[in-house]
N, C-alpha and C positions, 0 to 999 in steps of 0.2 A: 207273553205271561198272561196270566191269570190274573183280570181287573177286579174279579169281584171275590179272588182270596185273600182276604184282607193280611192274612200274615206273610204273604208272598208280598205284598204292597207293602207290609210295614218295614218289610227287611230292604226291599230298595231305596225305599228314603233314608233307613238308617245307613246304607253302605253309600248314598249320595251326603249324608251330613256328617256323618263320619269324617269322609276325605276332607270336605268344608272345612272340619274341626282341627284338621290336621295340623296347623300351626300353635295349636294350646299346648299339646307336648312338645313338641319340637323349639316352641318358645322357653319355657321352661326349663328344659336341658341347656339350651345355649346360654339363657342370664345366669343359671349356676354354674356353667362353666367361666365364663365371665368375670363371676365374681369369685372365681377362684374357691369355691365353696368345697370342693373333690378333695382339695389338696389339703386345706383346712381342717376335714375332715379323717386325714389318714392315719388309721392304726389310731383312733381314737375316738370318743364318743362325745359329744358337747349338747347342752339344751340350744332350743332356739335363741336366748337370749344371748349365752356366749357366745354363739356363731357369729349373731350382728354385731355385740362390739366387736370383733375381729374383723368383720367385714365390711362396718361402717353402714349398715342396714338396720330398718324399722323390725322390732323385736316381733310384733303382730305376724308383719308384712314375711319375714324370716321362717317362720313356724309354719304359716300357710305355704311357702313356696317348698320348704321342707317335706310337708306331708304328703304334697302331690308327688315330689320326687320318691316317696315310700312308695306310693299307688303306682307309679309308673315302674319300679323295681329299684332305682337308683340309690336309694338309702331303705334304713333299716332304722325302725325307731323302739326303743325299749325304757322303760321306764323314763317317759320325757326327755330323754338323751337321743340325738340322732347321730348315726354311723354311716359308712360307706359298706353296702352290699358290694357281694364278690365281685361282682362284673365294675362296677365303678372302681374301686380299689386296685383293678388290675387294669382297667384300658383309659380311666381317668384323670391319674394321677401322674403327678410329672416327675420324669426318672425311671418311671416303669419301661419293662423293654417294647410293650406295645402301646404307648399312649397314644390317644388321638384327640387330646386336647384343642393343639395348634388346628386341626380340621376343624374341630369344632367351630373356634372362633373364625375363620373364614366361613363356614357356613352362615355365623351371624352377619358378616358384611355381606354376603351374595342376599339371605332374607332379606336386607335393606334394600336392593337393586332389585327385587322382585317385585317390591311393591307398587313398581314402576312399571310393571307390565302391561300395563293397558296401554297406555301413553306409547311405549316399542312398538304395540302390537298397530296401533293410528297411524305411527309416522315411519314406520320400517326403520328406523336408525337406533341404534343402541345407546344408550345412557352416555354422557361425556364419561370421560377418564377424570381422577383425582390429580390435581396437579403434582409435579413428581416431587417437587422439592416441599411439600404438606408432609406435615410432623406423620399426621395421621396416617397420611397414604404410607408413607415409611415402614409404619407398623404392620399396617394390609399388607403390604409386601413382603415381610417378612413371617409374617401368621402366612400367610400364602405359598412360601415358599416350606415351612418348617410342613404346611398340611400336605404338601405332598411329598414329604418326607413319612407322614405316617399314613400316606396311603397305599407308599410304593413299597413299605419295610417288606410287605408280605409277599405282594406280585413281583417282586426284583428277585426274588430266590425261583420265583415259578418260571420266569421269562428264563434267566441265565441258566438253569435247569433244561431249556425247554430247546435250547439254540446248540445248535451243533458249531463247537469252539476252534474246529481243528484249523490249523494253518494261520489263525488269527492271530496279531501281533499288536495293532497298534488301532485302539476306538475311538471314537470320537461321539460324544455324547451329547447333542447338540440342543439345548434348551434343558441343560441337565440339572438345572435347580439346585436341591440340597445334596448333587453328586450320589443318589442311595442306589443307582444302577450301575455306575462306575466301579462304586464299591463291589457292588457284590461280584462283578464280571472278575476285579483281580481279585477277589476272596477264591473265587473260582479257578480262578489261573495267574496265580503268581508273575508268572511271565508276561501278562498281558502290559501293556502302557495304554493307561486311557486320559482322553483330554474332553476335560466337561466345558463347555462353550455356551456362554451365557452373557447377560447384562453385566455393565458393571453394579448395579444394586444388588446383583444377585451372588456374582461371582464369590463376593466374600462369608456368606453364609456356607458355599460348598467348602472353601478351603477352611471355616472353623470344624466341619465335620473330618472334613478330610486329614485334618492336623490330630485331631481327639484320636483317631484311629492309627496314628504312624505310618498313613500310607502316602507319602509327599514323593517317594521314590516310583511309585506306581500311576500317581493321578499327579496330573498336571490340570491348570485352568488356562482358561483363552478368553478375553473380554474381548464380545463383541455381540453384532445385531445382526442376525441371520438374514436379514430382508436385505441386508445393505453391504455387510463386508464379509473377507475372502475368509473359508474355514482350514487354508491349509490342505495340504493333500500328501499323499501314501497311507492313506487308511485303509486297513482289510476292511473293518464294518463302522457302519454310520447308525446311531439308534435314534431313534423318534419317538419318546414317549408322550401321550398326551399331547402331542403340537399340533396334528394339522386339523383338529378341531376347531382352531384357533382364527385358520385361514380359509381363504375364498379357493375356488378350484385354479384357477391359473396363479395362484401366489403360491399352493402348493407346488404347482410343476415346474415352476421358476426353482424352488427351493430343491426339489427332485433335482434339477440339473445341476444346481451348484453342487449339489453330493454327489452328482456323476461325477464331476471335475474333481473332487477332491478324493475320492477309493481310488487306488489298486484296481489294474486290470481282474475282471471276476469278484470284485468283492462286493458285499451283502449289503443292502437296505433293511433296519429292520426297524416296523412300526408298528406300534404300540396304541391300540385306544379305542373308542366304544365307535361300535358299528351298526347302523341299522339295514333292516330288510330293503329291498328294491322299490319298494311303497312308500318307507319312511318311516313306516308307522310302530314296526316292533324290533328288538326289543323293548321293553315300556322305558326302563332308565334310558337307554340311548335315545329315545324320539323325544322324553322329558329334555336330556341335556341339551338338545340344539336348539331350543328356548333360551336355555341361558347362555348359551353362544349368541342366540339373536340380542340378549340383552347386554351383552358385554362385547360384541367385536362387530367390526364391520361387515365382514362377508363368513365369520365362521357357521359349521353346522356338522352334523353326525354324517359321514358318511357310509355310501354303501360298498359293495366288494365290487360290484360293475363300474360306478365310478372311481377306484383303487386300480381296475385292471388298465382302467381309459389312460387316468393318469401314468402308469407305469408305463404304459404305450409311448406315452406323447414324452417320456422321459430315458427312455431307452435303459429301462428294467425290465427282466423278468420275473412272474412270482413263482416264489418255488412253493414253498408251503406256509403253511399256516396254523395256528394253535389259541388255544384258549387259557385265560388266567382269569386268577378270580372269578366273582358271579358277574361281569360287567365287559369285562376286556378283550382283545382277540390282537395278537401278534400274526404281523405278516411278516415273512423274510422271502426280499427280491435281490437278483442278481444282476449286479451292473452288465449291460452290453459291451 
C-alpha cells in the first residue's frame, strides 16, 4: 500500500469502518422484521404515524426507521407514505413462496449472542443454552426451525436434483427439522418413503408441514436424539443437512458409525454443509460460520474435505462424489462399506 497516497488510505479506512458499521443496516432490517413492518405494508401505503399506531411504536422514531429502510432499498416513499419495495414484498411478507422473515428472526437471536464473542474468545467456552422450558426459548426454537425451512427451500431442490436416487426406497433425514428435504425427496420420487428424525420439540413443526402438503403417506417422523437414540435400520440413504458443523470430530465419527448400522449394504450417506479450505481461512462465509459454532456449541466448527475423508475412513464409508449448491454449501455423497 502506498501510504503517501491519501486516496488509497481513505479507501482502506472506509473499508474498515464500513465493515465495523455493518451492525447498523442489519439491526434496521431485523428490527423492522420483528415489528412485522413488512407484513403491515403488504400491498398498501401508510404514513409513519399510521404505521406506528399499528405497531405500537413512536411516530417520529418510526418515520426515521422507514426512511432508513428506503435508503437500504426495502421500502419506497411517495407523498409522505411508505410501501414495500418489490424485493420486500416478495421475500419479507409472510405467505409468499420465498419468505425469509423466519430466518431474519433467527438472525436477531444470533446477534444477541454474538455480542458476547469477546467473552467466548477469552474462555473458549460457548454461551449457556437457554432453559428448554422457557417460553422465549420455545419461540426461538420454532423460529430456528422455520428459518431452516426458509434457507432450505431453494437448496433442497438443487440437492435432490444433484443426487442419483436410483434404487433408493427408504430415506432417513437426521435432524430433518421442518422436513424441507424429505418433502423434496418424495416430490422427486413419490415411491420413496422418508423418515424425519428429530427432537420432540421439533417433530411437531415437521408434522405441520407434512400435513399441509398431504404427504403423510410418504413421510413419517421419529422422535429422538441422534447422540443417544437408535435410528432404526433398513435405510437406503441417510441425509444430514447442516448437522456436522454442530459436532466435534469424534462426535461426527460416532454419528457416522450409527448411520452405518442403520443403512442397507451399499447405502449412501449424504452430507450437506459449509466447508473450509485446509487452512480454515476460506471461503469467508464458512470461516465466519465457524465462529458461530464457537459461540453456540461445545465442539462444532466448519470442516475441511481432508477431515471429512478422515471421518469417512474411520466409520467405513467411501467418498463417491460431491457438488456445490447455493452460494455456500457442498453436498458430499459417501457409500457404506
